[in-house]
C-alpha positions in Angstrom: 0.0 0.0 0.0 1.4 3.4 -1.0 1.7 6.4 1.5 -1.2 8.1 -0.4 -3.4 5.0 0.0 -2.6 4.7 3.6 -3.5 8.4 4.2 -6.8 8.0 2.3 -7.6 4.9 4.4 -7.0 6.9 7.5 -9.2 9.7 6.3 -12.1 7.3 5.6 -11.7 5.5 8.9 -11.6 8.7 10.9 -14.7 10.2 9.2 -16.7 7.0 9.2 -17.6 7.4 12.8 -20.7 9.7 13.1 -19.7 11.0 16.5 -16.3 12.2 15.3 -18.1 13.9 12.4 -20.4 15.6 14.9 -17.4 16.7 17.0 -15.6 18.1 14.0 -18.7 20.0 12.9 -19.1 21.6 16.3 -15.4 22.5 16.7 -15.4 24.0 13.2 -18.2 26.3 14.4 -16.8 27.1 17.8 -13.9 26.5 20.2 -15.2 24.2 22.9 -14.0 22.6 26.1 -14.6 18.9 26.9 -17.4 19.7 29.3 -19.2 21.8 26.7 -18.9 19.0 24.1 -20.3 16.6 26.7 -23.3 18.9 27.2 -24.0 19.4 23.4 -23.5 15.7 22.5 -25.1 14.3 25.7 -22.2 11.9 26.1 -19.9 10.9 29.0 -16.5 12.4 29.3 -14.6 9.1 28.6 -16.4 8.8 25.2 -15.9 12.4 24.2 -12.2 12.3 25.3 -11.6 9.1 23.3 -12.9 10.7 20.1 -10.9 13.8 20.7 -7.7 11.8 21.2 -8.3 10.1 17.8 -8.9 13.4 16.1 -5.8 14.9 17.7 -3.7 12.0 16.5 -5.0 12.6 13.0 -3.8 16.2 13.3 -7.2 17.7 12.9 -7.5 19.5 16.2 -5.6 22.3 17.9 -6.0 22.9 21.6 -5.6 26.0 23.8 -5.3 26.0 27.6 -7.2 28.7 29.5 -6.4 28.4 33.2 -7.6 24.9 34.2 -9.7 24.4 31.0 -8.5 23.1 27.6 -10.4 24.3 24.5 -10.4 22.5 21.2 -10.8 23.8 17.6 -11.0 22.3 14.2 -9.9 24.2 11.1 -10.6 22.4 7.9 -7.5 21.7 5.9 -7.1 24.0 2.8 -6.2 21.1 0.5 -5.4 17.4 0.1 -7.5 14.3 1.0 -8.7 15.7 4.3 -10.0 18.9 2.6 -11.9 17.0 -0.1 -13.3 14.4 2.3 -14.4 17.1 4.8 -16.2 19.1 2.1 -18.1 16.0 1.1 -18.9 15.1 4.7 -20.0 18.6 5.5 -22.5 18.6 2.7 -24.2 15.5 4.1 -24.9 17.4 7.4 -27.1 20.0 5.7 -30.7 19.3 6.9 -29.6 16.3 9.0 -31.8 16.2 12.2 -28.9 15.3 14.5 -26.8 18.1 13.1 -29.6 20.6 13.6 -30.1 19.4 17.2 -26.3 19.8 17.8 -26.5 23.4 16.4 -29.3 24.2 18.8 -27.5 22.7 21.8 -24.3 24.6 20.8 -26.2 27.9 20.7 -27.5 27.2 24.2 -23.9 26.4 25.5 -22.5 29.6 24.0 -25.4 31.6 25.4 -24.7 30.2 28.9 -21.1 31.5 28.6 -22.5 35.0 28.1 -25.2 34.7 30.7 -22.5 34.2 33.4 -20.9 37.5 32.5 -24.3 39.3 32.1 -25.3 38.1 35.6 -22.0 39.4 37.0 -22.5 42.9 35.5 -26.2 43.0 36.4 -25.2 42.3 40.0 -22.3 44.8 40.0 -24.0 47.7 38.2 -22.6 51.1 39.1 -20.1 49.5 41.5 -18.1 48.5 38.4 -16.3 51.8 38.3 -14.7 51.1 41.6 -14.0 47.4 40.8 -12.4 48.1 37.4 -9.7 50.3 39.0 -7.7 47.2 39.6 -7.0 47.2 35.8 -4.9 50.5 36.1 -5.7 51.0 32.4 -6.2 54.7 32.1 -2.9 55.3 30.2 -3.5 52.2 28.0 -7.0 53.5 27.1 -5.6 56.9 26.2 -3.0 55.3 24.0 -5.6 53.2 22.2 -7.8 56.1 21.5 -5.1 57.6 19.4 -5.6 54.8 16.9 -9.2 55.8 16.3 -10.7 58.2 13.8 -10.4 62.0 13.7 -13.1 64.1 15.5 -16.5 64.1 13.9 -16.5 60.4 13.0 -19.0 57.9 14.3 -17.6 55.0 16.4 -18.7 52.0 18.4 -17.8 51.5 22.0 -18.5 47.8 22.4 -19.3 46.6 25.9 -19.5 50.2 27.2 -20.2 49.2 30.8 -20.7 52.4 32.8 -19.7 54.5 29.8 -16.2 55.7 30.8 -14.7 55.2 27.4 -17.8 56.5 25.6 -17.7 59.7 27.5 -14.0 60.2 26.7 -14.6 59.6 23.0 -17.5 62.0 23.0 -15.3 64.6 24.7 -12.9 64.3 21.7 -15.6 65.3 19.3 -16.6 61.8 18.2 -20.2 60.6 17.8 -20.4 57.4 19.9 -22.7 54.4 19.7 -22.3 52.7 23.1 -23.5 49.0 23.1 -23.8 46.7 26.1 -25.7 43.5 26.7 -26.5 44.3 30.4 -29.5 46.6 31.0 -28.1 47.5 34.5 -24.8 48.7 33.0 -26.7 50.7 30.4 -28.7 52.3 33.2 -25.5 53.2 35.0 -24.0 54.7 31.9 -27.2 56.8 31.3 -27.1 58.1 34.8 -23.4 59.0 34.5 -24.0 60.9 31.2 -26.9 62.8 32.7 -24.9 63.7 35.8 -21.8 64.8 33.8 -23.8 66.3 30.9 -22.1 64.1 28.4 -23.4 64.7 24.8 -22.9 62.8 21.6 -23.5 59.2 23.0 -26.3 56.9 21.9 -26.9 53.9 24.2 -28.1 50.6 22.7 -28.6 47.1 24.1 -27.0 44.5 21.9 -24.9 41.4 21.7 -21.2 41.5 20.6 -21.8 38.6 18.1 -24.9 40.3 16.6 -24.4 44.0 16.7 -27.6 46.2 16.2 -25.9 48.0 13.3 -25.9 47.9 9.5 -22.8 47.0 7.4 -20.2 49.6 7.0 -22.0 52.1 9.2 -19.1 53.5 11.3 -15.6 55.0 11.0 -14.3 53.0 14.0 -15.0 50.2 16.5 -13.4 49.9 19.9 -13.5 47.1 22.4 -11.6 48.0 25.6 -11.1 45.2 28.1 -14.2 43.5 26.8 -13.1 40.4 24.9 -12.3 38.4 28.0 -16.0 38.7 29.0 -17.5 37.6 25.7 -18.7 34.0 24.9 -17.1 34.2 21.4 -14.4 36.8 21.0 -13.7 35.9 17.4 -17.3 36.5 16.4 -17.1 39.9 18.2 -14.1 41.0 16.1 -15.8 39.8 12.9 -18.8 41.9 13.8 -16.7 45.0 14.6 -15.1 44.5 11.2 -18.5 44.2 9.5 -19.8 47.5 10.9 -16.8 49.7 9.9 -16.5 51.3 6.5 -13.5 50.8 4.2 -10.7 52.7 5.8 -12.3 52.4 9.2 -10.4 51.1 12.1 -11.0 48.2 14.6 -9.2 48.6 17.9 -9.0 46.0 20.7 -7.4 46.3 24.1 -7.2 43.3 26.4 -5.0 41.1 28.6 -2.4 38.7 27.2 -2.9 35.1 28.1 -2.3 34.4 31.8 -3.0 32.1 34.8 -4.7 34.5 37.2 -7.7 32.3 38.2 -8.7 34.9 40.9 -10.0 37.1 38.1 -12.7 34.6 37.3 -14.1 34.8 40.8 -13.5 38.5 41.6 -14.0 40.1 38.2 -16.2 37.6 36.5 -14.0 37.1 33.4 -14.8 34.3 31.0 -11.3 34.0 29.4 -7.9 34.3 31.0 -6.5 36.6 28.3 -5.4 35.8 24.8 -2.3 35.0 22.8 -1.0 37.5 20.3 -1.1 34.8 17.6 -4.8 34.2 18.5 -5.7 37.8 18.1 -3.9 38.1 14.8 -5.7 35.1 13.5 -9.1 36.5 14.5 -8.4 39.8 12.9 -7.3 38.1 9.7 -10.3 35.9 9.6 -12.5 39.0 10.0 -10.9 40.5 6.8 -8.4 42.7 8.6 -5.0 41.2 7.5 -2.7 44.2 8.4 -3.1 44.0 12.2 -0.6 45.9 14.4 -0.1 44.9 18.0 1.5 46.8 20.9 2.3 44.8 24.0 2.6 46.5 27.4 3.8 45.5 30.8 1.5 45.9 33.7 2.7 48.5 36.3 4.5 46.7 39.1 2.2 48.2 41.8 -0.8 46.2 40.6 -1.8 42.9 42.0 -0.8 39.9 39.9 -2.1 41.4 36.7 -0.9 40.1 33.3 0.5 42.1 30.5 -1.9 43.9 28.1 -2.0 44.6 24.4 -3.5 47.1 21.9 -4.4 45.5 18.5 -5.7 47.5 15.6 -6.2 47.3 11.9 -8.0 49.2 9.1 -10.6 47.7 6.8 -9.4 47.8 3.3 -12.6 46.9 1.5 
């Protein structure tokens, strides 16, 4: 048997199992942990882990550690037997009842990620201004603003919270659309704007993965210390890219990947930061290939905080 025949046999053997096909389909759509796969598939951990091991051995999965969790992702090969076989396999899933049930269960799992963060912010409300001081990010926020558009442009403040950034952007002469998924945080922002007589900010409730905006509506989109609270950061970056016009800029500020588990408990974060390569890949997948990234050390006076980064890119078309 030739090497090509052996590889083809391996492809067919791997994809002949319906559970492995279901797992690949799910992991192509979303990065998931073992526990989340168990919930979607309705299977025991031993069975899910066994299939993951087979798929990893076949070189189909990549994994990423986030604190005590490991998340898996499948990116379909661009060419070769695996590419062709997966295209054929994927077509068979269209309209398949099991595949449709998996998609519905996956949507519930992703929603539950976001519900945890929403519950945290609904509980915290206006107290967030005091809690967020642990970030010591005022200088970083000011640096990131310089990558936005000139005065007069319309920009998005994604995950506006209590509206600190939105107020600063409005003060620079920008028209700001401030979006948040928590009604309590929007109420806190509205109260702040009324008290401080902030003009030029429109508040809207919305999800980061489904922004209440038309295509190419803005000159800029900004997410400051927001991605680590979102159920699907990659989808948020894709949405930010969608709503900016050609020449518009997408700016993201967040923590680099770290192991500070206390942040889950005390600050309600979903993710323990992100790798630079990860951010670059998400920008590129969103159609923003020329991404620039600045990395910054955390001031030594802060408590066990990781490094931060500013990533930005302009939409070319």
